[in-house]
Structures are given as C-alpha cells and as structure tokens.
Short mmCIF file of the C-alpha atoms (twelve columns), coordinates in Angstrom:
data_MODEL
# 
_entry.id   MODEL 
# 
loop_
_atom_site.group_PDB 
_atom_site.id 
_atom_site.type_symbol 
_atom_site.label_atom_id 
_atom_site.label_alt_id 
_atom_site.label_comp_id 
_atom_site.label_asym_id 
_atom_site.label_seq_id 
_atom_site.Cartn_x 
_atom_site.Cartn_y 
_atom_site.Cartn_z 
_atom_site.pdbx_PDB_model_num 
ATOM 1  C CA . MET A 1  34.058  -2.139  8.209   1 
ATOM 2  C CA . LYS A 2  33.081  0.101   4.791   1 
ATOM 3  C CA . THR A 3  31.634  -3.567  4.010   1 
ATOM 4  C CA . LEU A 4  29.552  -4.348  6.388   1 
ATOM 5  C CA . ILE A 5  28.083  -0.250  6.557   1 
ATOM 6  C CA . SER A 6  28.012  -0.347  2.972   1 
ATOM 7  C CA . ALA A 7  25.912  -4.203  3.174   1 
ATOM 8  C CA . ALA A 8  23.730  -2.909  5.644   1 
ATOM 9  C CA . LEU A 9  22.533  0.115   3.780   1 
ATOM 10 C CA . LEU A 10 21.754  -1.812  0.850   1 
ATOM 11 C CA . THR A 11 20.037  -4.180  3.526   1 
ATOM 12 C CA . VAL A 12 17.522  -1.080  4.735   1 
ATOM 13 C CA . LEU A 13 17.436  0.113   1.135   1 
ATOM 14 C CA . ALA A 14 16.071  -3.239  -0.482  1 
ATOM 15 C CA . GLY A 15 13.115  -3.144  2.011   1 
ATOM 16 C CA . THR A 16 12.490  0.738   1.597   1 
ATOM 17 C CA . SER A 17 10.905  -0.211  -1.855  1 
ATOM 18 C CA . ALA A 18 8.236   -2.306  -0.435  1 
ATOM 19 C CA . ALA A 19 6.877   0.302   2.290   1 
ATOM 20 C CA . PHE A 20 6.979   2.844   -0.227  1 
ATOM 21 C CA . ALA A 21 4.931   0.991   -2.848  1 
ATOM 22 C CA . ILE A 22 1.072   2.459   -3.892  1 
ATOM 23 C CA . GLN A 23 -0.912  -0.090  -1.242  1 
ATOM 24 C CA . PRO A 24 -4.995  -0.360  -2.108  1 
ATOM 25 C CA . ILE A 25 -7.744  1.514   -0.123  1 
ATOM 26 C CA . PRO A 26 -11.183 0.062   0.980   1 
ATOM 27 C CA . GLY A 27 -13.386 0.270   -1.966  1 
ATOM 28 C CA . SER A 28 -10.210 -0.266  -4.794  1 
ATOM 29 C CA . ILE A 29 -9.911  -3.857  -6.664  1 
ATOM 30 C CA . GLU A 30 -7.943  -5.078  -3.741  1 
ATOM 31 C CA . THR A 31 -7.271  -8.318  -4.806  1 
ATOM 32 C CA . GLY A 32 -9.433  -8.624  -8.364  1 
ATOM 33 C CA . TYR A 33 -8.436  -10.778 -11.252 1 
ATOM 34 C CA . THR A 34 -9.791  -10.669 -14.773 1 
ATOM 35 C CA . ASP A 35 -9.868  -13.533 -17.475 1 
ATOM 36 C CA . LYS A 36 -11.321 -10.317 -20.617 1 
ATOM 37 C CA . ALA A 37 -8.395  -8.764  -20.661 1 
ATOM 38 C CA . PRO A 38 -5.285  -9.766  -21.894 1 
ATOM 39 C CA . ALA A 39 -1.934  -9.929  -20.000 1 
ATOM 40 C CA . GLY A 40 -0.649  -6.526  -20.490 1 
ATOM 41 C CA . SER A 41 -3.707  -4.869  -20.513 1 
ATOM 42 C CA . ILE A 42 -4.153  -1.276  -18.508 1 
ATOM 43 C CA . VAL A 43 -8.226  -1.362  -15.956 1 
ATOM 44 C CA . ASP A 44 -8.713  2.059   -14.561 1 
ATOM 45 C CA . HIS A 45 -11.238 2.055   -11.948 1 
ATOM 46 C CA . ARG A 46 -13.142 4.754   -10.615 1 
ATOM 47 C CA . PHE A 47 -14.726 4.594   -7.001  1 
ATOM 48 C CA . TYR A 48 -15.595 6.822   -3.794  1 
ATOM 49 C CA . ASP A 49 -13.822 6.470   -1.382  1 
ATOM 50 C CA . ARG A 50 -14.680 6.408   2.370   1 
ATOM 51 C CA . PHE A 51 -14.348 9.795   2.614   1 
ATOM 52 C CA . GLY A 52 -16.653 11.043  -0.370  1 
ATOM 53 C CA . ASN A 53 -13.435 11.636  -2.261  1 
ATOM 54 C CA . ASP A 54 -12.982 10.580  -6.449  1 
ATOM 55 C CA . GLN A 55 -10.392 8.008   -6.870  1 
ATOM 56 C CA . VAL A 56 -9.088  6.543   -9.857  1 
ATOM 57 C CA . GLU A 57 -7.363  3.351   -9.880  1 
ATOM 58 C CA . THR A 58 -5.205  2.352   -12.706 1 
ATOM 59 C CA . TYR A 59 -3.807  -1.455  -12.748 1 
ATOM 60 C CA . GLN A 60 -1.822  -3.844  -15.511 1 
ATOM 61 C CA . VAL A 61 -3.301  -6.922  -16.056 1 
ATOM 62 C CA . LYS A 62 -0.423  -9.703  -14.858 1 
ATOM 63 C CA . ALA A 63 0.005   -12.826 -17.139 1 
ATOM 64 C CA . ASP A 64 -1.736  -14.519 -14.654 1 
ATOM 65 C CA . GLY A 65 -4.612  -12.304 -14.422 1 
ATOM 66 C CA . SER A 66 -4.645  -10.253 -11.557 1 
ATOM 67 C CA . LEU A 67 -3.952  -6.802  -10.593 1 
ATOM 68 C CA . GLN A 68 -1.202  -5.053  -10.397 1 
ATOM 69 C CA . LEU A 69 -1.466  -1.575  -9.434  1 
ATOM 70 C CA . LEU A 70 0.131   0.897   -10.902 1 
ATOM 71 C CA . SER A 71 -0.885  4.451   -9.930  1 
ATOM 72 C CA . ARG A 72 -3.949  6.066   -8.011  1 
ATOM 73 C CA . ASP A 73 -5.259  9.426   -8.505  1 
ATOM 74 C CA . GLN A 74 -7.734  11.813  -6.663  1 
ATOM 75 C CA . LEU A 75 -10.128 13.262  -8.828  1 
ATOM 76 C CA . GLU A 76 -10.935 17.093  -7.773  1 
ATOM 77 C CA . ASN A 77 -15.369 17.621  -7.609  1 
# 
C-alpha cells in the first residue's frame, strides 16, 4: 500500500513541473529560432504585452538554435 501511494505521489509531482514552467505570452518570441547566436548564449527580448505592461524575457539559445524561455520580468513604468 505504501508503495502504491508513493508511486502515485511521484507521478503527480513529475507532472506538475511542466505546469509551473514559464509559458510565452502574446507578443513574446513564442517559437523563435536563431542562427546568429552560439548555443548557450543569453538573449533578452523587451516588449509591451497586450495590457501595455513593459516586459523583459530572458532566453537561452539551445544547441539546435531554438530558444528556451528562462525568465520574465515586468518593468516598472
């Protein structure tokens, strides 16, 4: 019984990490690729969201040239 409960708990915890991952928002670089920056480089993207808030997203360039969203900050106006 303890094994079953432990397995169920681990399954739930494994699925929640994706749910809490930062998701792109409209106006961001949602599916960006770059061939200009080397893998591992950090790329910042500053934009205004649909509510007029000044946003800065930080991406890391992956080996295939795709961008992985690392963080998002809302700047004070």
